[in-house]
C-alpha positions as CSV (number, residue, x, y, z in Angstrom):
1,M,111.4,84.7,109.7
2,D,111.3,88.7,108.7
3,F,112.6,90.8,111.6
4,V,111.2,94.0,111.4
5,L,114.3,95.3,113.8
6,E,117.8,93.9,114.5
7,A,120.2,95.1,116.6
8,A,124.1,93.3,117.1
9,A,126.8,94.7,119.7
10,V,125.3,98.2,119.7
11,T,127.2,100.0,122.7
12,K,126.0,103.4,123.6
13,K,128.2,105.4,126.1
14,F,127.7,108.8,127.7
15,A,130.8,110.4,128.9
16,G,132.6,107.2,129.1
17,R,130.1,105.6,131.1
18,K,127.7,102.5,129.0
19,A,124.0,103.1,128.8
20,L,123.7,99.9,126.2
21,D,126.4,97.4,126.3
22,E,126.6,95.1,123.2
23,V,122.8,95.0,122.7
24,E,121.6,91.8,120.6
25,L,118.3,91.5,119.6
26,K,115.8,91.1,116.8
27,I,111.9,91.9,116.6
28,P,110.2,89.8,114.2
29,A,107.8,91.5,111.9
30,G,103.9,91.1,112.9
31,Q,104.5,90.4,117.2
32,T,104.5,92.4,119.8
33,F,107.9,92.6,121.7
34,G,108.7,93.9,125.3
35,I,111.3,95.1,126.5
36,I,111.7,95.5,130.1
37,G,113.7,96.7,133.0
38,R,114.4,98.9,136.0
39,N,114.7,102.5,135.6
40,G,117.7,103.6,134.2
41,A,118.8,99.8,132.7
42,G,118.9,101.6,128.9
43,K,115.0,101.1,127.5
44,T,114.8,104.7,126.6
45,T,118.2,105.2,125.3
46,F,117.8,101.8,122.5
47,I,114.9,103.6,121.6
48,K,116.4,106.8,120.8
49,I,118.7,104.5,118.5
50,A,116.2,102.6,116.7
51,L,113.9,105.5,115.2
52,G,117.7,107.4,114.6
53,F,117.9,110.5,117.4
54,L,120.6,109.4,118.6
55,R,123.9,107.0,116.9
56,Q,125.1,104.8,119.3
57,T,129.1,104.2,119.4
58,S,129.7,101.2,118.4
59,G,127.6,97.7,116.7
60,E,124.7,97.8,114.2
61,I,121.1,98.5,114.4
62,N,118.5,98.2,111.7
63,L,115.0,98.4,110.9
64,F,114.0,97.3,107.8
65,G,116.7,96.6,107.1
66,E,118.4,100.2,106.5
67,R,119.8,102.6,108.6
68,P,117.8,104.2,111.0
69,G,116.5,107.0,110.2
70,R,115.6,106.3,106.4
71,F,112.2,104.8,107.2
72,P,109.8,107.9,106.4
73,G,106.3,107.4,107.3
74,R,107.2,103.1,108.3
75,A,107.7,103.8,112.1
76,G,105.3,105.5,114.9
77,Y,106.5,106.5,117.9
78,L,104.9,108.2,121.6
79,S,107.2,109.2,124.2
80,E,107.1,108.5,127.6
81,K,106.4,112.1,128.0
82,S,104.6,113.8,125.5
83,D,104.1,117.3,124.9
84,Y,100.6,118.3,123.1
85,H,99.5,122.0,122.1
86,I,96.4,121.6,124.3
87,T,94.8,124.9,122.9
88,F,93.5,122.4,120.0
89,T,90.6,120.1,119.7
90,G,91.7,116.7,119.1
91,R,90.2,116.9,115.4
92,E,92.5,119.7,115.1
93,Y,95.9,118.6,116.4
94,L,95.5,115.2,114.7
95,A,94.3,116.9,111.0
96,Y,97.4,119.7,111.7
97,L,99.5,116.4,112.3
98,A,98.6,114.9,109.3
99,G,99.1,117.6,107.0
100,F,102.5,118.1,108.3
101,S,103.6,113.9,108.0
102,G,102.4,114.7,104.3
103,V,99.4,112.8,104.0
104,E,97.3,114.5,100.4
105,K,95.4,117.2,102.2
106,K,91.8,115.7,100.5
107,A,92.3,112.2,102.3
108,V,93.2,114.1,106.0
109,G,89.7,114.2,107.3
110,G,89.1,110.4,106.5
111,R,92.3,109.4,108.1
112,V,92.0,111.6,111.2
113,A,88.1,110.0,111.3
114,E,89.7,106.9,111.1
115,L,92.6,107.1,114.0
116,L,89.6,109.1,116.4
117,S,87.6,105.1,115.7
118,L,90.1,103.0,116.1
119,T,91.3,105.1,119.6
120,G,87.5,105.2,120.9
121,I,87.8,109.0,121.5
122,E,85.7,109.9,118.9
123,D,83.0,111.8,121.4
124,A,85.7,114.0,122.8
125,A,87.2,114.6,119.0
126,D,86.0,118.3,118.9
127,R,86.6,119.3,122.6
128,I,89.9,121.3,123.3
129,M,92.4,119.0,124.8
130,S,92.5,120.7,127.9
131,H,89.7,119.6,129.1
132,Y,91.0,115.7,128.2
133,S,91.9,113.4,131.0
134,K,95.1,111.6,131.2
135,G,93.8,108.5,129.5
136,M,92.0,110.6,126.5
137,L,95.6,112.3,125.7
138,Q,96.9,108.9,125.9
139,R,94.5,107.4,123.1
140,L,95.8,110.6,121.0
141,G,99.0,110.2,121.6
142,I,98.2,107.0,120.0
143,A,96.4,108.4,117.8
144,Q,99.1,110.4,116.1
145,S,102.0,107.8,116.2
146,M,99.6,105.9,113.6
147,I,99.4,109.5,111.8
148,T,101.3,107.7,108.7
149,A,100.1,104.3,108.9
150,P,103.0,103.0,110.2
151,D,104.5,98.7,109.9
152,F,106.3,99.6,113.5
153,L,105.2,101.3,116.3
154,I,107.0,102.2,119.3
155,L,105.3,102.3,122.6
156,D,107.6,104.0,125.5
157,E,105.9,103.7,128.8
158,P,102.4,103.5,127.7
159,F,100.5,102.8,131.0
160,S,102.4,105.3,132.9
161,G,100.2,107.6,134.9
162,L,96.8,105.6,133.9
163,D,94.3,104.2,136.1
164,P,93.0,100.3,136.2
165,S,90.8,101.1,133.5
166,G,92.6,103.5,131.4
167,Q,95.3,100.4,130.9
168,R,92.8,97.5,130.6
169,D,90.9,100.3,127.3
170,L,94.8,100.9,126.0
171,C,95.7,96.9,126.2
172,E,92.5,96.9,123.7
173,I,93.8,99.8,121.1
174,I,97.4,97.4,121.3
175,L,95.5,94.2,120.8
176,K,93.1,95.7,117.7
177,L,96.5,97.3,116.3
178,K,98.1,94.0,116.3
179,A,95.0,93.2,114.8
180,L,96.2,95.1,112.1
181,N,99.5,93.1,111.6
182,K,101.6,95.6,113.5
183,T,104.7,95.0,114.7
184,I,104.7,96.9,117.7
185,L,107.9,97.5,120.7
186,V,106.3,98.0,124.4
187,C,108.8,99.8,127.1
188,S,106.3,99.4,130.3
189,H,106.9,98.8,134.1
190,I,103.4,97.7,133.6
191,L,104.4,93.8,133.5
192,S,101.3,92.1,133.7
193,H,99.8,94.1,130.5
194,L,103.0,93.1,129.1
195,E,102.0,90.0,129.7
196,K,98.7,89.9,127.9
197,I,99.7,91.7,124.5
198,C,103.1,90.5,124.1
199,D,104.8,87.6,122.0
200,G,108.2,88.0,122.7
201,V,109.8,90.0,125.4
202,A,113.6,91.0,126.5
203,I,114.9,91.9,130.0
204,I,117.5,94.7,130.1
205,H,119.9,95.5,133.2
206,E,122.8,98.3,133.5
207,G,122.4,98.2,129.6
208,K,123.0,94.8,128.7
209,I,119.8,92.3,127.7
210,I,120.0,88.8,129.8
211,R,116.8,87.1,129.0
212,S,115.3,87.4,125.3
213,G,112.6,85.6,124.2
214,P,109.0,84.2,122.9
215,I,107.1,84.8,126.4
216,A,105.5,81.5,126.4
217,S,108.8,79.0,126.2
218,L,110.6,81.9,129.0
219,L,107.7,81.6,131.4
220,V,106.6,78.0,131.1
221,K,108.5,75.7,133.5
222,K,109.8,72.9,132.0
223,D,108.7,69.7,134.1
224,R,106.8,71.6,136.5
225,Y,102.8,71.3,136.2
226,R,99.7,72.5,138.0
227,L,97.0,70.3,139.3
228,E,93.8,71.9,139.4
229,I,91.6,69.2,142.1
230,E,88.9,68.8,144.5
231,N,88.1,67.3,147.7
232,M,92.0,66.6,149.5
233,S,92.4,66.6,152.8
234,D,95.2,68.6,154.2
235,A,96.5,65.3,155.4
236,L,96.3,63.5,152.6
237,F,98.7,66.3,151.2
238,D,101.3,66.3,153.9
239,A,101.6,62.4,153.3
240,L,102.0,62.7,149.8
241,K,104.2,65.9,149.8
242,S,106.7,63.5,151.9
243,G,107.5,62.0,148.6
244,F,106.2,64.6,145.8
245,A,108.0,67.7,145.5
246,M,104.9,70.0,145.5
247,T,103.3,73.0,146.8
248,R,99.7,74.1,147.2
249,S,98.0,76.8,146.1
250,G,94.4,78.0,147.6
251,D,92.4,74.6,148.1
252,R,92.0,73.1,144.8
253,K,95.3,73.9,143.0
254,I,98.7,72.0,143.9
255,V,102.1,73.6,141.6
256,F,104.3,69.9,140.9
257,E,107.6,69.6,139.8
258,E,108.5,66.0,138.5
259,R,112.2,65.1,139.1
260,A,112.0,62.0,137.3
261,K,110.2,60.7,134.5
262,G,107.0,59.1,135.2
263,E,106.3,60.5,138.4
264,K,103.5,62.6,137.1
265,E,101.8,59.3,136.6
266,I,102.4,58.2,139.5
267,L,101.4,61.0,141.6
268,L,98.0,61.5,139.6
269,K,97.1,57.4,139.9
270,S,98.0,58.0,143.5
271,L,95.3,60.7,143.6
272,I,92.9,58.8,142.2
273,D,92.9,55.9,144.7
274,K,92.7,58.2,147.3
275,G,89.2,59.5,146.1
276,V,91.0,62.8,145.1
277,I,88.7,63.9,141.8
278,I,91.4,66.1,139.5
279,N,89.6,68.7,137.5
280,G,92.7,69.6,135.2
281,L,96.4,69.5,134.7
282,S,98.4,71.9,132.7
283,A,101.8,73.1,132.6
284,Y,103.2,75.3,135.0
285,K,103.2,79.3,134.1
286,E,104.8,81.8,136.2
287,S,103.9,85.2,136.1
288,L,106.2,87.9,134.2
289,D,106.4,89.5,137.4
290,D,108.3,86.9,139.0
291,Y,110.2,85.8,136.1
292,F,112.1,89.8,135.4
293,N,112.6,89.9,139.5
294,L,114.2,86.4,139.7
295,E,116.3,86.8,136.5
296,I,117.0,90.6,138.3
297,T,118.1,89.0,141.0
298,K,120.2,86.0,140.2
299,T,122.1,88.4,137.7
300,A,122.7,91.4,140.5
301,G,124.2,88.0,142.4
302,G,125.9,86.9,139.8
303,G,124.0,83.7,139.2
304,Q,123.4,82.4,135.3
């Protein structure tokens, strides 16, 4: 597997305090990867080191197999707090940045038009940016980060300040970029969105990566299942609950944990024998928000 970013024992100290503590992380090419953590956990510090804006105190970090800063145009970045020259129109601003970034003069117009289309702001392209909403400025921010057609895109809190509609639109743009085989690193507090768009995720807490891996394997709980059922009385549920580890989730769903091999089949037979209609059986998947809070709580409490 090819990795766009590889970090090994990366530590960063500020005045003796560790902002990052031996961070180990690999981001595979072509994936959308999320980094989540509380404020001050070290997310933005890690991003700045990955981009070459800061130097680590110790450890090693490589982007495209080289030290950060040696890949002009191959990485795009949307910072958490972006400042724009709002007296420009969106088209003028992107054209200026394109020329500044080394895009050939004859190609600037086509590149800008392509980015305006990708981010869905063609209709606002010739309006002064001071009239843009927060959502439109975020779309423009995505466009400016893509000017050099980078292979790797880093988005720091891209959903911040957006209303639910704007957040959904931004998810769609990220999915479009993913379909273009871009590798994307997203830091965000909106975990429900990361759950939808990310292939993998890492949890950072007090400068340390405490969990990392494919999002599906982290959230799917072994030996735990979700049953979709009909025609089950409360009395029957209570009777079966005394013998099985199960909880009810609404009128038509049961979460069941298999404590011994074959127990799932026994429960299914019992339900069928009692006239319960089973519409579905699937592995139980925890929400990313619940998983994050549990892991943080375990770490804070000294658990493993």
